[in-house]
N, C-alpha and C positions, 0 to 999 in steps of 0.2 A: 827135416831138412830145410834150411833157409836159402832161398834163391837170391841172389844179388842182382838188383836192376838198376840200369843206369838212369841218373835223375838228370833233366835238363831244367835249368831255371833261368828265368829272366832276371837280369840285374837292369833295373831302370834307371839308367845313369845319363838321362837327357839334359844336356845343358845347350843352351843357345842364346842368341841375342838377336833383338831387332834393332836395325840400324835406322834411325828417322829422328836424329836429335838426341836420342837417350837409348842407353843399353839397359835392358831389364833382365832380372833373372827369371828363369822359367821352371814350372813344374811339370811333371809328365804324368801321362796316363796310356797304357798299352790296352787296346781292346782285346778282351778274351778271345775273339774269333781268330786273332792273329795267330796264335799257335796251331789251332787246328788248320788253318788256311796254309801255313808252312807244312805241315805233316801231309796234308793232301795234295800239296803241290799246286794249289791255287796262288801262292805267292812265293816266288823264288828271288831273293833279293840280288843275286849277281845276274839275272837276266831280264827282269821286268822293268816296265815303265812305271815310276812313281811321281806323283804330283803332291804338292802342298797347297791346301786352300785356306783362306782366312775366314774366320767366323767371329761374330760379335758375342759380347757378354750374354746374349740372349738364348745362346746354344747351351746346353746343359748336357754334357756327354753322359753316356750311361755306358759302362765298360762291357757290361753283361749283354745288353740287348742291341746297341748300336753295331751293327756287323758290316753294312755297306753304306757308300757314300749317299744314297737315298734317304739313309736314316739322319744325315746331318742337316740341321736347319739354320736358319739365320745366318747365312753366308755374308760376308762383308761386299759392299758395292763400292765401285768409284770409276771414274775414267782412268783408264790405263790398267784397271784390273779386269781380268777375264774370268767370268763365272766358271767356278770348277777348279780355279787356281792355275798353277803353273808347273812344268816339269822339274824334278829335281834329280839330279845325277846321283848315282849311288856308289859308294865305295864299300866294297865287302871284302873284310879281311878275316883270316882264320889263323889263330895262335895254336898250334898242336902242342906246345910245351904246357901252356895254362889251360888248354883245352876249352877255348872260348872263340866266339864268333863276334865280330864287331861290325854292325851295319850303320854306316855314316851317310846321312842325306846331304847333298850339296846346297849351296847357297841357291834361293830363289829370289829374284829381284823383278819388281813392278816400278815403273816410273809413273807416278800418280799426278794426274792434273786435277785440282779441286782438293778434296779431302777426303781420306779414308780412316776409319776407326776399326780396329781389330783387337780381340781378347786373346786369339789363340789362333794356332794353325792346326790343321788335320792333315796328317800324312795317310795316303791311301795309294793303292795300285789302280793305274788306270788301264782299262781294257779298251778304251776308246769308243764305248758306246753308251749304253745306258747306265745310269748312276746306280741303279739297283744291282749292278753285276760287279761294280768295283769294290773290292775288299778293303776294309779299314785297317789300318796299322797302329797309328798312336794319334793322340790329342796332346799338344804342346801349348800350356797355358803360359801366357807372358807375365803373369802375376798382377797386371793392371792393364787398362785400354791403352793401346798404342795407336796415337793419331798422327798421320802425317798429311801435310798440306803442301801440295806443289812440290814434290821432293821424290826421292827414290826410298821405296820401301824395301828393305832387304831382311830375308829370314835366314839366319845363318846357324847352323848347328855346330857347337863347340865340341861336343862328344855324341856318340850314337847309342843304338841300342845293342846291348850286350847279352848274348845268350851263352850260358856256361855250363858244362857238364862236371 
């Protein structure tokens, strides 16, 4: 006798733009721990607080072993950028016809004095305490270093993370 089991899959359709003179195409990486954190309730997209932090090209993400914010190294620095990044509002939508859920992270804007160079944004759930407690969601690569000088650095998601059954 065969038993049918529902299968959930992630469709990684992250598209975003960095606004600081140039718009860049972005690739994505969803940390492996995201699924287990969803199932255990450690991450609830509709009710948690999420942040986006900027990292330099010196950070090499490891989707299997990077599970918490404390695993992220080489955070970008600048006047106007706060260590740990900034909050991103979440839009969570459920499509019961196509059996999919889309999580879209809202714009994150920093007003930079001086210069900042970032290669990617790291999305994580902020618990408001130790970095070792904050679960990682995704790494969004800008495709090249993005540098802003005396300007507004905007991280803008065009499409979100889709989970489909």
